[in-house]
N, C-alpha and C positions, 0 to 999 in steps of 0.2 A: 353502212351498217346493215346491209341485207344479208339474210340467211342465204346459204348456198343453194337451197332448193325452195320452191314455192309449194306451200302446203294448202290443201283443201280444208277449209274450216267447216267443221260439222255444225249442222243445225241443232240448236238446243231449245226445245219447246218450253213454253211457260209452265205447263203441266209438270215438267220434270223438275223444274226449279222449285215449284211448290212442293213436290214430293220430297225434295231435299230439306225444305224448311220443316215439313212435318216430322221427318225422322230425326233431324239433327238440331232443330231450334236455332238458337243464335250462333251455334257452331258451323252453320252454313251461311256464308256471306257472299254478297254480290257487289258490294261498294267498290267503287273505282280505286280507292287507295290500296285495299287489301288485295285486289286483283292485280294491280300494278306491281306490288311488292312481290307477288308470286310470278309475275310474267317478265321479270327482268333479271339479268345476271350481272355478275362482276366483270365480265369480259365484254368484247365488242359486239356481241350478237344483238340484233334488233329486239325490242321488247315484243312478246307474244302473250297477250293477256288471256287468262281463262275466262269462262263464263261465270264461274262460281269457285269459291274456295270452301272446303270442308276440312274442319279440324277434328281428327280422330283422337279418341282417348282409349280405345281397346281394339283388339283384333276384330271383335264382333262389329265395331263401327266400320272397319274396312270391309268386312264381309258384305255388310248391308249396303254400303256404297257401291261396291263392285257389282252386286246383284242388280241394283237400280240402274247403273251405268250400262251393264250388259243388256238389259231389257230394252233400253232406249237407244243402244248403240252410240253412247257418249263417251269420249276418251276421258281417261283418268290417268293423272300424271302424278307420282309420288314426289314430294317436296320434303326436305329435311331442314338444313340451315341456309340453303341457297349459296353454297360456297363453290359449286362446281364451275369449271373453267371452259367447257366445251358446249355450253348451252344444254347440258344433259337434262335439266329439269324445267326447260321452257315448254309450255303447252302450245306448241306451233299449230296444233289442229283445234285448238280451243278445248271445250269440256270443262272437267273439274280438276282443280289442283288440289291433291290430297295432302294436307299438312299433317306430318306425323310428330311434329316437335313436342306435342303434349303427351305422347306415349313415351314418357321419360322415367319409367321405373326400373330399378335395378332389382330383378326378380330373384336372383339366387347368386351367392358367391360360395363356391366349393374350394376353399383354400387348400384343403388336403390333396385335391385333384388338379389344382392350378388352372381352374376355369371359372367362368361365370356366365350367367344368362341375364340379358338385358333387353328392354324394349328398344325398338328401332330409333326413337327420338332421344335417346341418351346421348350426350355429347362426351367426347373423349376426355376432356379436361375434368368434368364432373365425375366421370367414372374413376379416373385416377385419384382424385381427391377422396372419394368414398373408399377406395381400396388401400389407402395409405397405411391404415392401422393393421392391415393383413400381412404386411411385408411383401406384397405382390403389386405388379403394375402391368398396364396394358401399353405395349411399346410402339404401336403403329402411330406415327405422328406426321400427318400431312401438312402441318402448319396451321391451317385454319382449325378452329374449334368445331369441326364437322360432327354430324350425328353419326352413330355407329351404323345405322341403316344405310345412310348415304355413302359411307365409307366401303360397305360391303357391295353396294349396288354398282359402284364405280371401280371396284378392285383397287382401293387407294393404297398408297404406300407411304413414303416420306423419309424424313431424315434418319430414322433408325433401321431402314430396310436392309442396309449392308450387313447387319448383324442379326436382326430378328425377322426379316422377311417382310411380306406384304399381307394384305387382308386375305389373300388366297391361302396363306399359311396360317393365319390367326383364327379363321372361322372353323369351328368344329361342327356346328349344326345351325339351321335356320328354321323359323316358322314362317311360311309363305302363304299368301292368299292368292289363289289362282284367278284366272280370267273368268271362270265359272263361279266364283265365290265359295270354293272349297279351301279348307285349311289343311295344309300338309306340313309335316315335319321332316326335314330332309335327312336327318341322322340322329344318332344318340350322342351321349357324351364320351364314349369310348375313344381312345386315342387313335385308333386305326380301325378300319372295317373293309371287308371285301363283299359287302352285302348289296349287290345290285349296282345300278348306275350311280355315279357320284353327283347326285342332284344338288348338293351344296355348291360344288364347283360350277355347275350349270348356271345357278342363280347369281353367284358372285361375279360381278362384272357385267351383268346383263342389263344394267341401267334402267330397271323397272319395266323392261319390255316383255318379260315372260312371266312375272308374278311380282307381287308386293310384299316385301320383307317387313314383317311386324316384330319379329323376336330374333335375337342373335346370340349364340352360345360361342364364347371366345376362349382361346388359349391365353393364360396369363404367364408371367414370368417373375422370378424373385427380384426385388429390388437390390441392385448390386451393393456389396459391402463398401466399395469405394467408386466414386465417380470424379473424373477430372476433365476439364475442358480447356481448349487452347486455341489461339489463332496464330497463323504464321503467313507473313507476306512473302511473295516470290517476285524475282526480277523478271521472270517471263511466265506467260501462260503455259507454255510447254513444260516448264520446270514443275509447275503446280500439278498438272495432269499427270506427268511421269511419276511424281511422288506418290500420288493415289494408286496408280497401276502397280508400281514396284512394291508398295506396302502390302497390297492385297496378295500379290504373287508370293510374297515372303510368309503369307499366312498370318498376318498380324491381325487379331480379332477387334478391329476398331468398331465402336458402336455407332458413330456418326463421322462422316467426313463429307463436308459441304464445300463447294467452290463458289466464290463470287468474284467476277472479274472486276477490273478497275473501275469501269462505269458503275457497276452495282454497288461497290464500296463508296463511291462518291455519293450515291443516292442514299445509302444507309447512314452515312455520316450526317447528312442533312436532315434525314427523317428522324432518326433515333438519337441525334446529339452525341455521336461517338467521334473519336479522333483517330481512326485507324489510318495508317498510310494508304494512299489510294492507288494501290497496286493489286494484281490478282491475289486473292487471299484464300487460304483453306481454314474452315472451322472444324476442329476435331473434338470428339469426346470419346473417352475410354471408360469401360466399365470392368469390374472384376474385383479381385482381392487388392489390398493396398500394394502388395508386392507386384502382382501381374500388371496393375495399371501403370506402376512406375517403369516396368520393363517394356510395356508396349509404347509409352511415351518416349522412352530412350531410343528404341529401335526406329520409330517414325521420325523422330527429330534428326537422327543420323541420315536417313534417307533423304529428308528435306534439305539438309545442308549440302549433300552431294548434287542436288538439282537446283541450287541457287536460292534456297529458302533462308530467311532471316531468323532471328531468335523467336522462340516459342513465348507467346504472352499468355500466362496461365490464368484460368478462372476456376479456383478451387473451392470457394464457398457456394452454397446454394444460391445466394443472392447475386453474385457474379455470374454464375452460369445462366441464371434466369434472365438477366440483362442482355447477355450475349445472344441467347437463343430467341429472346423476344425480338431483337434486332433482325435475326435471320428470318423469323416467321413473318415479319412485317415488311420483308424485302420487296414483295409485290407492290405494296402501296408506295414504298419508297421509290421504286423504279416509275410507276405511273406518274408520281408527282414531281418528277424532273421537269415537267411542263405544266404550267397553270392551266386548268380547264381540260386537261387531257383525259383520255380513257385508256385502259390496258388492253393489249392483245397479248395473251399469254399462249405459248405453245411448248410442247415437249416432245422429246424423242429419247430412245434408249438403244444403245448399241452394245455388242460384246466388249467386254472391258479392254481387250487388246486393240480395239478400233477407236477407243475413246480419245486418245491424243489427236489423231488425225482428224476425227469429227469436230472436236471442239476448236482445233486451231483453224480448220478451214472455214467454220462458222464465224469465228471472230474476224477473219479476213473479209468475209462477205459483209458483216455488219459494219466494218469501217467504211464502207462505201455508202451506207444508208443516210438519208437525209433526216431521219427521225431518230431520237434517243432510243437505244436498245441495250439491254443488259443480258448477261449470261450468269446463271446460277443453277445449282442443282446438286442432287444426291449422287455424286459422281462415283461413290463406292460401288454402286451396282450398274454404272454405265448410263444413268439417267441425268439428263440436264434439261433446263428450261431456257427460253429466250422470252423476254419481256419487252414489247415495244410500247412506247408512250406516244400515242397518235391523237391527232385533231379529228374529232368525230364528224366535223363539217367539211372535211377536205378529202374528196374521193380519190385524188392522186395518191395521197399517203396510204389509203386503204389498198389500192392497187400495188403500191410498191411493197408493202408488208406482205401481202398475198404471195408475191413473186419470191421474196426472201424466204418465207415460210415454205413455199414449194421446194425451193432448192435445198432447204435444210431437211425436209422429210425425204426427198429423193436421195440425198447423201446418205442419211441414216439407212434407208432401205438398201442402198448399194453395198453397204457394210453388213448386211444381214441382220439389221436392227429392226425396230419397229416404229410405227408412226406415232405412238403414244405409250409412254412407259407408265403413266399413272392418271392422266386426265380423263381418259376414256375417249370413245369415238363421238358420242353425242351428235352434233350437227356439223362440227368443223372438219372431222377426219374421215368422212365416209367414203370419199373417192380414193383416199390413200389406203383404206382398209382393202379395197378391191385389188390395188396394186400389191399390197403386202401379202395377201393370202391367195388371191385369184378368184375368178368368178364361181368355179366349181365349189369352193369352200363357202363363199357368200350365199350360194344356193342352198347349201345344207343348213345354214343359219336360218334362212327364210322358211325352209320346211319346218325346222324346229318352232320358230315363231308362229307359223300358221297353225301347227298342230296344237300348241299351247294357248294360243290367243286367235282363234279363227276370225273373230270379227275386229281384230286389230284395235281394241280399246285401250291397251296398256302402253302408255307413253309412245303413241305412234310417231313415226318419222325419225326416230333415233337409231343409230348404228348403221342402218342402211335404208335407203328409200324403198317405200313399199309399192 
């Protein structure tokens, strides 16, 4: 469970901790339990505890903390819901974990303009509950009930990305606190702009290494008139993937299309108490008018039949759809719990849609030789899929085996002109692969940007690339 790089832990002086207490009172905490909560992740990375945790309630809190940290050259690492998968929020150099979860106000909803502005700690499920009476919704759905700020920082996407895009597409503007403690707004609410550098896109996906996002203005969408979901099992993995690719090539505007291989279905059945046939299965959702949803479903079911798909099992009521997608969203926990006492190692890649059948098929063949349980699932409508390994944290041989399989997976995706991560981010786990994907000259440009914006490297140091 070692991190791939050894990091130097910064020295934090008692005077600095006392200054935190004076400014933030009981919202500055150093207890072991709270530090451990903020220094652990859901994945396989070793814990890295902060020296202190500060709970912010306003942008001014973030400004004051950053100024304190900058003056003392103490790292500050933003923390949202703790659901990132590549160690993105682990304070590997110590310092302060900045918990933004109490910054959870919905500041404005402009229904006539299809946008809203929220604080960084608002979670996506709460946002959609608030929006329900407006007839609008926020479509980006990574599965976990993540914070909007965390989703922006990691450039999250998820099950709806095939139709609605990712956080890169959803963010209209950001409020960001820089490493110098200045507050900037990256854009206005206009739907397009040619005014200067696109700072919003610079900060989206930067994983808190260039600035700390405190407010986000988001693009919203009308709630569809009709929504219908279905599952369909396939005789072969190839048939399921071919169905996805052919449906997209036909221009069918599916809202969601998720793949779960036979091992993942077995895990889901056990975890969510379902009774799906344990074969590779596609989960679909269609949005639109009643007539268009029916047309989409008919076209996709025809493509599925030609590729060895079975009958569509429909979930038309809100309760049925909720049960189906709840099972999909809990697939990670289902996969991990294939073994008692195991931990999860989750990885993801993304390839051009035409390369998806070969990439998934070759990956499945590789997993067949593994000594540990491993499942495939993912948002295959945009070429993105995940592998989840269930591993024994006390067995170093299993760790080595999974590292080798993951290396082959990422190399396979890169050979197909894909990416080492479609949505998890680089964090700790994909740094070496980022070099291979983009090349050292591109990484050097990133380092220059980082140094220009954060010359003392206090913002989430050690992430994306080693410093």
